[in-house]
N, C-alpha and C positions, 0 to 999 in steps of 0.2 A: 459585337457578339462573336464574329468570326475570328477577329484578332485574339480575343480571349481564349477561344477554343484552341487556336494555334499555340498560344502560350502554354496552355495546360498540356497539350500533346508533347511540346518540347520539353516540358518539365518532367512528364512521365517517362519519356525516353532517356532524359538525363538521369533521373532517379534510378533507372534500371541499369545504366552503364556499369556502375560499380558492382552490382550483383552478378551481372553477366560475366564480367572479368574474373570475379572470384570463382564463379562456377567453372570457367574454363581452366583456371589454375588447378582446381580440384580434380577435374577430369584428366589432366595430364599426369597427376600424381597417383591416382587410384585406379583400380580395375573397375569396370562399369558396374559389376554386381555389388562390389564393396561400397562404391560411391552411392548407389541407390539406397542401400540399407542405412548408410550414414545420413543421407538426405532425409530419410523417413524419421530417424530418431533424433537427429542432431541439428540440422540446418533448416530452420523454419523462418519464414517471412511472409506467410499468407495472412489473409483476413482472419481465418480460423485460428491461426497461431496467436494473433494479436488478441482475439476474443478470450481464448483460454488464458492468456497471460493476464489480461485485465481482471477476469472473473476469479481466477485462483489467487491473484495478489490482493484482491479486495477483502475477501473474508478472513482467511488465516485464523490466528488465535483469538481475534475479536469475537468470533463465534461463541467462544466459551465465556465471554464477559458480558454479552448482551442480556442474558437473564439477570445478572447483577444490576445492570443499568435499569431494567424493567422494575426491579424491587425498589430502586431509588426514585423513580418517576412515575410508576403506575403503568399498567398495560396499555391503556388508550393512548397516552402520551407517547409511549415507547413505539407503538405501531405508526402513529401519525408522523412522528419525527423521523422515523426510518424512511418512509416514503418521501417526505419533504427533503431531507438531506440527500437522499439517493438521487432525486431528480435535480436538485441544485448541483450536486457533484458531477452529474453527467453533463450539465450545461457547461460548467467550467472546464471539464475535460474537452468538450467541443471547442471552447474558446482557445485552449492550448493548442489543439490540432490546427486550428485556423491560423494561429500565429506562427506555428512551425512551418506550414506550407508557405505563408507569406515570406518568412525569413529565407527559406530555402529557395524560393523562386527568384527572390532578389539576388541572392548569392550566385545562382546558376547563370543569371544574366551577366554577372561580372566574371564568368568562367572560373568560378571557384570549384575545385574538386574536393569530394569528401571520401575518396577512395579508402584511405586508412584513418579516417577521423569519424568519431561518433558525435553527432550534434547533441548538445545538452540544453536544458531549459535556460540556464544563465547566459548561454551563448546567443540564444534566440532574443532574450531581453536585451543584451548588449547590441546585437545587430539592428534591432528595431527602435530602441529607446535610449541607448547610450550606456556608458560605464557605470553610472550611479545605479541604474536599475540591475545591471549585471551583479554588482556587489551585493545589493539587497537580495536578489534571487539566489545568489550563491550561498549567502549566509543562512537564509531560511531553509533552503533545499537541503543543504549538507547537514545542518543541525537536525532537521526532521528525519533524514535518512539515518543518521547516526543513532538517534533515539529509537527509530523504527527497528533497527537491527538489535539494539539493546533489548527491546521488548520481546523479540523473538527468542533470545537466549533465556530471558526470565521465564517465558512461557514453556520452553523446553524443560527447564528444571522443575517448574511447577507441575507439569504433566507427568513426567517420569516418576515423580515421587508417589503418585497414586498407584503405580505398579510395584515399585521397589522403594520402600521407606527405610532400607538399611543404611542408606547414605542420606544426609540432609540435603536440602535444596541448594545450598551454596556450593557443596562438593559437586553436585550434578551440573551447576553452572560452569565450574572449571572444565568438567569433562565435555560438555556440549560446545563450549567455546573453542576447544581444540578441534572438535568435529566440524563445526561451521567454518573454521579457518580454511578448510579444503575448498571452499567456493572460489578461492583465489585462481583456481585452475580453469574456471569456466570463462572463456574469452568475452562473450557478449550476449545480448538478448536473443541473437540468432540461435543460440545453442541451448535454449530453454524449452524447445518444442516438447520433448517427451516429459520434461519435469512439470510444465504447465498443465499438460493433459492429466498426468497422474495426480498432481496437486489438487485440481478441481474434483477429481473422483474421490479423493481423500476427504475433502471438506463436505462433499455431498453425502458421503457415508456417515460422517460424524454428525452432521446436522439432523439426518433422519434418524440415527441412533438415539440422539438426545430427545427428539420428539417422541419416538415410540417408547423409549425407556421411561420417560416421565409420565406418559399416559398409562402405560402398564403398571407402573409403581402406584399411581393414584396420589391423591393429596395426603400429606402427612397429617397426623393427629393434631388438631388445634391450629391448622394452618391459618395464617392472617395475611391479608393483602392491603396493608395500610398506606402504601406509597401513593402520592408523595406526602412525607410528613415535614420535611424541612427544605427551604430554598436551596441550601448548600448541596444537599443530596440530589435535588432535582436537576440542577444545572450541571452537576458532576456527571450524572447519567446522560444528559443531553450532549455534553461534549464528547462522551465516548462514542455516541452515535455519529456525531460530526466526524470523528476520527475514522469510523467504520467505512464511510464512503469517501475517504480522502486518500485513495491510493494513487494520486496523480504525480507524485514525485518522480515516477519512472515513466510517465506518459510519453515524453519526447523520446526517450531511449527505445521504448517499445515501437513507437512510430518509425523511428530511424531504422529499426531492424526489419521493417516491412518492405516488400518489393514495390508496393504502390502505396506510399504513405498517405496520399490524399484520399484513400478509401477509409481512413480511420474514423471519420466524422462521428458516426452513430454507434460505433462499436462499444464504447463505454456504457452507453445507455442500455444496449442489449445485454451486456454483461451484468449491469445493475438489476435489470428485470429478472435475470436468472438468480442472482444473489438474494433477492427478496424471497424466493421460494425456499431458501435455506434458513435465513435469519429470522423471519417472522414466525414460522411454525415452531422452530426449536426454542426461541426466547419465550414465546407465549406458553408453550407446554411446560417448560421447566419452571417458569415463574407460577403457573397455575398449580403445579404439584408441591412446590417447596415454599412459595411466598416469601415472607420477610426473613426467613433463614438465610436467604441469598445475600442479605446486607452484610453479613460477616463471612461470606464464602464467594469471593469474586470469581473463582474458577468453578464452572458448573460441574466438572468431573468430581469435585470433592463431595457433592451431595448425591450424585447418582449411584445406585447400588453396585458393588463390585461384581463383575461378570466377565466372561470371555468376550462378550460383545463390547463392553466398556474398555477392556484391555486392548482390543483391536483398534478402537477408536483412538485411544491414547497413543498407540504406536504410529497409526496413520497420521495423526496430527504432529507427532514428533518429526516424521519425515517431511511433512508439509512445511513445518516451521524452519527446517533446514533449507528448503527451497525458497521460502519467503525471505529468509536471511540473505540468500544470494541475491534475490530481486532488489532488496533495499541496499545491499552493499555494493553491487555492481556499479551504479552511478558514482558512488564514492571512490571506487577503484579507478574509474575513468578520470575523475578530477584529479586524484593523486598522481596518476601517470602523466597527465598534462603538466602538473606542477614540476615534477622531477624530470620531464622531457623524455619519458619512456613510452608515450602513447602510441607511437608509430612502430614500436618494436614488434617484429612478427613472432619471435620465439615465445611460446606459451610459458615455458619454464622461467625465463628471465622476467616476464611480466608478473608471474605468480610471486616471485621473490620480492619484486617491487611493491606489490600489493600488501604484503604481510603486515607492515606497520599500521595499516588502517584498522586491522582486527583488534589490536591491543587495547586502544581506549574503549572500544565497544565492550570488550570482555570485562574490563575494569569497572565501567559504569554499571554493568548488569550485576556485579557483585556489591557495589555500593547501594544501589537502589532496587532491591528485589521485590518491589511492590506491585504485584500482578494485579491489574485492574485500575487502581488509582493512577498509575503512571500513564496509562492510555489516555485518560481524561486530561491530565496535565499537558501532554504532547498535543492532543487535539486542540485544546484552547489556546496554547501559546505559540504553536508552530503550524499545525494543519490549517488553522483559521486564515493565516496569511498566505502560506505556500500554495494551498489548494483553492481557496475561494477569493481572497481579497486581491492578491497580486495579479492572477490572470484576468480578473474583471477590470481592474484599473489599467493594466497593460493594453487590453483590447480597446478600451475607451480612448487611451492616449494615442495608440497606433493609428486609429482611423478618425482622429479628431478633425483633420482637414478634409475639405471636399475632394481634392485631388487624390488623397490616399484612399478615400472611399470609392472613387471612380475607378481607380487602377488596382483595387484589391484583387488579390489572387483568388480569394473565396468571397462570394457575395453572401448576404444574410440568408439564413435557411428558409425553405419554402413555408414553414409553419409560423415564421416571424420575419416576413420580408422587408420590414422597415428598419432603417438604421436607428430612428428615434426610439422605436420599441426595444431594440437591443440595448441601447444606452440606459433605458428605464430599468430593464431587468438587471443589468450590470450594477447600476447604482443601488438598487434594492439589495442585492447580494452583499455589496460592500458595506452598507449601513447595518443590515441585519447581522452579519457575522461579526462586524466590529463591536456592536453593542451586546448581542446575545452570546455569540461564540467566544470572543476574546475578552470582553468586559465581564459579564456575569459568569460565563464559563470559566474564565481565568481565575476569578475570585473564588468560586466554588471548588474547582479542582485543586488549586494550590492549598486552600484551607484543608481539604481532605488529605492531600499529600503530606502536608506538615503534620497533621494528626498521625499519619502512619509512621512518620520519622519519630515523633515523640513517643509513640506506643512501642514500636519494634526496634527503633535505633537504626543507624546506618550499618552496612555490612551485616544485616540480619541473617542469622544462620539458617533459620527455617521459617519464613513468612507464612503466617496463618496455618501452621501445622497443628494437628491435633495434640494435646498435651501428652497422651500415653505413648504414641509412637516416638515422640521427641525424646522421652525419658530413656528409651532404649539405647540412645546414642551415647549416653554418658557412662 
C-alpha cells in the first residue's frame, strides 16, 4: 500500500513538472498582471476546467435534436435511455481515465517526457495493447471526430437559417466553414478555459429557453404523441441518445491538459448529472408541445415561435457550435501535426498553417450530407458505439487480464465496485449491449433513415428541411 502511494506521489510530481516549466517560461515573457489575466482566461488545467470542458462538449447541438428523438421513440423510452446511456457513458469515460493513468505511469517509470507532446487515446492503446489496437483506435477516433466536426457545421447552417433565410443552408455552410477554420489558432485544450465556461452557459440558456418557450406556447391543435410507431424510428432515436453521451473522443486530451489528471475519475459522471438537467426537461417540454410534428422537424428551433428569446438562443448556439467544432477538431489537428512532424513546433502561426488541410474535408462532407438529425444517429451507431463504449471496455479487460497487471495496477477498482470480477461483468455487458443494440439494430435503423434522406433530398441538398415558401424566395 505504501509503495503504491509513493508511486502515485511520484507520478503526480512528474505530471506537474511540465506544467511548472511552462508557467516559468510564461512568467519570464509576461508582466505579472498580464500573466494573471492570461491565466484566468486562457491557461486552464484544473478539475473545474475539465468539468466545464466535459459538460459543454457533451450537449452542444444534440440538445436541438433530442425532441426529434423523443418523437421517434416516445417520451418514456427517451427519458429512460438518456439516464441509461448517460451512466454507461460515464463508466466508459472512467475506464479511459484509468487506462490513461496506467499508460502514463508506465511511461514515467521509463523516464519518458511529455513536455511538448499531447498524449492521445490511440497512443494509450498502443502503449498498453500494441500496434493493432493503436490502428483500430486511431481509425475509429479520427473518423468519429471528423464527422463530429461535420455535424457542427451542419448545425451552424441549420440554426442561422431560422434568423436569416435570405441565404440557403448550403451557402451558410460555406460561410461557417470559413469561420470555424480559425480554430487552427487555438493551441490545445489548456486554452479552452473561457470557451468551455461560456459554452456551458450558452447551452444552459438554450435548454431552459426551449423548456419555457414550449410550456408557454402550449400544445399545438390536434397534437399527437404516437411514438414509437416503427422499429426503424425507435432505434434511430436511441442511437442519437447513444451519441449524446458519447463525447469521449477528446477525454484523453482533456485529461492531459489537467495539472493533476488522476483527479479526472468522476468528472464525466458529475458533468453528465448536470447535462441531465438540460436535456430531459427541454426534450420533454418540446415533445409535449409539438408531438409528432417533430418527426419532420429534426431541429427544435424550426417549431418554436420566432422571438427575441429564440434569436438569442440561436446566436448562442452558433457560438457554442464554433467552440465544439474546435473541441472535435483539436485532436485531429494533433494527429495531423504528428503525421507531418510539426507537433513539437512552438510557433502558433506555423502550427495553424499546418492544420488547415484538416478543415477542408470536413467542410466538403458538411456540404455533401447536410442531414441535420439523421447524421447524428448514423455517427452514433457506426462510430460512437465502438469509439466510446466497445473499445474502452475491451481495452480495460485485456489490459488487466493477468493477475500481475491487476496487482500492479496504477488505479484499483472503484470503491462502489471493488471486485475485478464485477468490473469484467459490467464491461462484458456494455460490449454485448452496444454491439447488438447500438451497432446492430441502431446501425440498421439509422442507415435506413439516412438513405431515405439521401433519396428524398439528394446529396449536396441546397436547403435541407426548409419550408417551401422561404425556399422559393431564393430563385
